[in-house]
C-alpha angles and dihedrals in degrees: 000000000000091000092051090051091049091049091051092048091049092047098046101026096133093046093047092048095049090046090051093049092048093046095050093049097043094044094054093044094040091050091057090048091050093050098049106029115110094236093173089068095060119080091195092056094046091050093052094045089054092046090053085058090051095256098137100170095101138118109338088235102044101042090079093061095085104142101086095037088053094047090047089050090053092050091049091049091052101039106011093109088057093046091052089061087066094049108138115219090231093062115094110195146038097330099179092052095045089047089051090054088049092053093047096045094043090051092048095047089047090055087049088052090056091049090047090052092050090045089055090051087055087063092060099266120142120233094269096049092044090051091047088051089061093064095081088055096044095044097044115119091229095052087058092050095045090049096046104038133068097259135125102221093102090071092050090049091051093049091054091050091050091055092048094045093044090053100045094041093042091237105151091188094057092045092050093045090053090046092053096040099046101071090049089055096048135345091226086078084091088077089068094058094095088056092047091050092050091048092055097032090131090059097035100148092049093048093049088050090054091047091049091048092050090048092050092053093049098043091043089055093046091053094048091043092053090045089053093048091042091237122147105256090220093062096082092048091050089051090049092050090048090058089072088071089070094062095090091046093048091048093054088046092049093057093047130090088257092052092050090050090051090055092045091051088068102041097034123177090321085095086077090075096062089040090054091052090047092053091045088055092054093256092295117157119204115188116170117177110240138146095272094050093049091051090050092049092051090047091051092048091054091050093049092048089052090049092055093046095047102044088212093104101177096043092053096038084058087080088072091072098095090059092040094054092048088050091051091048093049090052093048090049091053091052093049092046093048092049090048090055092048091050091050092049092053 
């Protein structure tokens, strides 16, 4: 048994180290968010907590997102009695269930951190730069909230990273897993279909077949789930269509001070690193159209569309973090390489 563990550690040393670092950081930050966040003021949180207790009659949109509530329920069933021993006196609510969500979301986001690290390595960064590129993700306010609160966004974030990593690392298994998992995490995954079709444009028929198969699984489940709950199947579609009415409100909000702050709450002051490189290069902009940039543009358009439909600008814009971390890492790499050349010249 010990030898097997040693072999696994030797084989996956980098991955386990990154996972451990992400888990330690996100757990401590997420725990603080969990303790002090007013959960009773969030309809999303209340719905997912009730779903984890098998009360499925919730929002016609959210009641399909059963994976994380079920996993959290399983964790609570197995370890809830231990978690209750840690119950702080200041926490008012079902501590063991909220703590179970914390453990599940922190684990999922830590796995996402490992994939993001490996994705950065695919863009030519060494281990140190790739690790540094994770800091905007780990320190983001929304990462803390998604880690610490009973929400399901972590699985959605992970599925998108799996698609990106599977494409850039030419790992079909990761790509297919992300394609199958994404619609279960959130139905808004459909907005990334144009990007996915472009990624696999050389195998378009095969990709369309996978998308159709994924859609059949999800919509088949939704139909049977509504049948079981005795909900009209059309309710969720009506709710989704109704979200288009928020676009005008979201646009006005986006170009207000509050909207600018929402965007800034995701990118933070890390934007100063690309700005420094831009100034250093005499304000020159080099934009060459290539496959990577087209993928990034399609990804960004999907995120922006979700922002406008949701109305929750910052929480949806958070999905941009994989591209943002890569961008930060590329700029750091350019600074280090340029300084290395200068030192060699001297």
